[in-house]
C-alpha positions in Angstrom: 5.9 13.9 -9.8 3.2 11.1 -9.4 4.4 7.6 -9.8 2.7 4.3 -9.2 -0.5 3.8 -7.2 -2.1 1.0 -5.3 -5.6 0.4 -3.9 -5.5 -0.5 -0.2 -8.2 -3.0 0.8 -9.3 -4.0 4.3 -11.1 -7.4 4.3 -11.6 -7.0 0.6 -13.2 -3.6 0.8 -11.5 -0.5 -0.8 -10.2 1.6 2.1 -7.5 3.9 0.7 -5.0 4.7 -2.0 -1.2 4.5 -1.7 0.7 6.7 -4.1 4.4 7.0 -5.0 5.4 10.7 -5.3 9.0 11.2 -6.1 11.0 9.7 -3.2 8.1 9.5 -0.8 4.7 7.8 -0.5 1.3 9.1 0.4 -1.5 7.1 1.9 -5.0 8.5 1.9 -8.2 6.9 3.2 -11.1 7.0 0.8 -14.0 9.3 1.8 -16.4 6.3 1.4 -14.4 4.3 3.9 -14.2 7.1 6.4 -18.0 7.5 6.2 -18.7 3.8 7.1 -19.8 3.1 10.7 -17.6 0.0 10.8 -14.5 1.6 9.3 -11.2 0.5 10.9 -7.7 1.9 10.3 -5.2 -0.2 8.3 -2.9 0.2 11.3 -2.8 1.8 14.7 0.0 4.0 13.3 -2.4 5.2 10.5 -5.5 6.3 12.4 -8.6 7.2 10.5 -8.5 10.8 9.2 -9.3 12.5 5.9 -5.8 14.1 5.6 -3.2 12.1 3.8 -0.2 10.5 5.5 3.1 11.4 3.8 6.3 9.3 4.4 9.8 9.3 3.1 10.0 6.0 1.3 7.3 3.5 2.4 5.5 4.0 5.6 6.8 1.3 8.1 3.4 -0.4 8.2 3.5 -1.0 4.4 7.2 -1.9 4.4 6.4 -4.6 7.0 4.1 -6.3 4.5 7.1 -7.0 2.2 8.8 -10.4 2.0 12.1 -10.7 3.9 15.3 -12.7 3.8 15.3 -15.6 1.4 11.7 -15.0 0.3 12.7 -11.4 -0.7 15.5 -12.8 -2.7 13.2 -15.3 -4.5 10.5 -12.7 -5.0 12.9 -10.2 -6.4 14.5 -12.7 -8.9 11.2 -14.3 -9.9 9.4 -11.0 -10.5 12.4 -9.2 -11.9 11.9 -6.3 -9.4 14.9 -4.9 -7.6 15.1 -5.3 -3.8 15.7 -1.5 -3.9 12.2 -1.0 -5.3 10.0 -1.6 -2.2 6.9 0.1 -3.8 7.2 -2.1 -6.9 7.5 -5.2 -4.7 4.6 -4.1 -2.6 2.3 -3.8 -5.7 3.6 -7.1 -7.1 3.3 -9.2 -3.9 0.6 -7.8 -1.6 -2.5 -8.4 -3.6 -2.9 -11.6 -1.5 -1.2 -10.7 1.8 -1.6 -12.6 5.0 -4.1 -10.7 7.2 -6.9 -8.2 6.4 -4.9 -5.6 4.4 -4.1 -6.1 0.7 -2.7 -3.8 -2.0 -3.7 -3.9 -5.7 -2.0 -1.9 -8.4 -4.1 1.0 -9.8 -4.0 2.6 -13.1 -3.1 6.3 -12.9 -6.2 8.5 -12.5 -8.4 5.8 -10.8 -9.3 5.2 -7.2 -11.6 2.2 -7.4 
């Protein structure tokens, strides 16, 4: 069953889609990103390829974008999102992450 989705941007450019599917996640690079001569991977652990990456829960790269410690507590309480919902926290807090990678929520059925 498909769940929530997020657009993954690198330096403000759409690079892929992160999807919640039951108790796992799938990250897929956009064909337009892969076709670019200057395309870079979101992480060394997620090299460029057309096939999706499936992970139980969040892939460690995306999990490492989440707040930790007291900031996780504050974010969870302020946003009213359980600490046990890492995908929800990712969509709510990573539209303006430190670094080149950002994740924006997507409506179901859209990629860009």
